[in-house]
N, C-alpha and C positions, 0 to 999 in steps of 0.2 A: 593583554597581559594575563597569563594563566594563574591558576590557584597556587601553584608551587612558587611562582615568582612573588606573588603577593604575600605568601606565607613567609618566605625568606626575608622580604622587605620588613614585615612586621617584627620578625624575630630580631633583625638587625637593629631596628628602632628600640626595641626593649633592651637589648644589650647595651646600646649607646646610652640610653637613659640611666640604666643601672650603674654603668661605669662612671658617668658624671656624678651621680649621687654618692657612690662609694668614695670617689676622690674628694668630693666636697666634705663629706662627713669626716674623713681622715684629717683634712686641713682644719676644719672647724674645731675638732678635738685638740689638735696640736697648738693652734694659734688663737682660738676663740672665734665665735661666730662673727661678732662685729668687726674684728680685726682682719678677717679674710675677705678678699674681693672676688667678684665674679671672674675677673681677668685671671686671677691666680688659679681658680678652679678650672677654667678653660685650659690654661697651660698644663696643669697637672693631668687633665683628662685627654690632652692632645686633640682638642677640638677648638673651633672658633668660639669666641665669646657669644656671638649671635646664636650658635647652636645651643649653648647652655640656656640662654633666655628663651629660646623656642620651646625647649622641653620644660623649663621651670621659669615661668614669667615672674614668680616671686622668689626672692633669695631664700626666704624662710622654708620654702617647700623643697629646697635642696637637702635640708636636714630632715624635715618632716615629709618624706617622699611618699608615704602611704596615705596622704591626706584625703584623697578621694574615697578610698576604701573605709577610712575612719569615719568620715561624714555619713556615709550610707549604712554603716555597720548595724546600728540598732534598728533602723527601718527594715533592712534586709532580714534580720532575725525575726521580727514580728510578721513580716509578709510571708515568710516561709514556715510559720508555726503550724504544728499538726492540727488536724481536726479535733476539736474539743479542748485544745490547749489555750490558755489565756496568754495575753501579752506578757504579764509578769512571770508566768511559769516558763515561757520560752526564753525570756531575758535572763532569768535565774539559771536555767539549765545551760545556756550558751556561755554565760560568764564562767561558770564552774569548769566547763570544758576548755574554754580559752585559757584559763589559769593553768590547767593541767598541761597544756601544750606550750606554755610560756609565750603566749601570743602578744605581739607588739601592740595590737589593738586594745589589749587589756592593760597596757602600761609596762610590759616586760621589755627590758633592754639592758645592755651592760652598764656598769657604774660610770664608765667614761661618758657614755651618751647621756645618761641621766644628769650628770654634772654639767655637761654642755648645755642642756636645756635650762637647768636651774640657774646657771650663771649668765644667761642671756635674757635681758628684759624683752628683746624683740621676739625670741622664740617662746617665752612664757606667754606673751600677749597673743601670738599666733595660735598657740595651743588652746588658749581660752576661747579664741574665736572659733576654732574647729569644734570644740565642745558645744558651743552655742549653735553652730550650723548643724551638728549631728542631732541636737534636740529638735530643731525646726524640721529636719528631714523626717524624724520619727513622728512628729505631730501630723505630718501630711498623710501617713498611712494608718493612723488610729481612727476608730469610729467615734461618732458623736458630733455635737456642734463644735464650733470653733473654740470656745472657752474650755470645754471638756477635754478636747484633744490636746490643747496647749497645756492645760493643768496636768494631765497624765504624763505627757512627754517631759514636762519640767521635773516631775518627781522621778521618773525613770532616768532622765538625763543626769540629775543631781546625784543619784545613787552611783551611776557608772563613773561620773567625774570624780567623786570621792574615792571610789575603789581604785581608779587609775592613779590618782595622786598618792594613794596609800602604797601601791606597789612601787612607785618611784621613791617614796620616802624610805621604805624598807631596803630598797636596792642601795640607796646612798648611805644607809647605815652599815652596809657591808654584809647584810644577811644573805645566806646562801639561797639560791633559787628555790630549791625544794622546800626549804623552811618558809620562804615567802609564800609558796603555793599553799602550804598547810595553814599558815596564818590568815592569808587573804580569803581562802575558801571558808574558813570559820567566820570571819568578819563579814563576808558577803552574805552568808546565810542569815546573820543577825540583821543586816541592813534590809535585805529583801523581806524578812519576816515583819519588819516594821511597816512595810508597804502593803502587806497582805490584807489587813482589815478593810482598807479603802479600795484596793485595786485588784484583789485576788480573783474576783469574778468579772473583771472588766475586759472587754475585747477578747472574748472567747471565740475561737475560729469556728 
């Protein structure tokens, strides 16, 4: 099998995965997460039920389809920080940039999707779990002994969890996206400033 064939196959897989997720999200918003079945998603996406579960072993991840990127996001930012840049500085900078581009990893999504999450205890629980997994992944790439890494990751993770939730709150209030960016950028600066005395010089690359 040549590279072109492999490339086409991977492209087709990505398209199928995205199609399934898009149809699932539409149905979840229309009917509610708990009320929608995997079989209904499969029918809407015109694939077998087994195909849906092959791509998404957990029903929750049909809605939260960027879970892998979300879990690794903070660790990736810290790993890629510039020489001389601290972990806090890198996380502060990237959150500001993520807000400016309305990044879903920072909590940006439409009001319908935010309401879908807020109205589903299952999705709320899964999102909480993803925040915890993201914090653990971050701890793995930070320097120091176990308790130092976990303590730092807990503080960084809590700040990002708060800001993520804040973006969703403002979205549900009906605030315009650009106003959310202005508000959350100011609030994020205040949150990160609170971390500066204890973590400003920690994990400098």
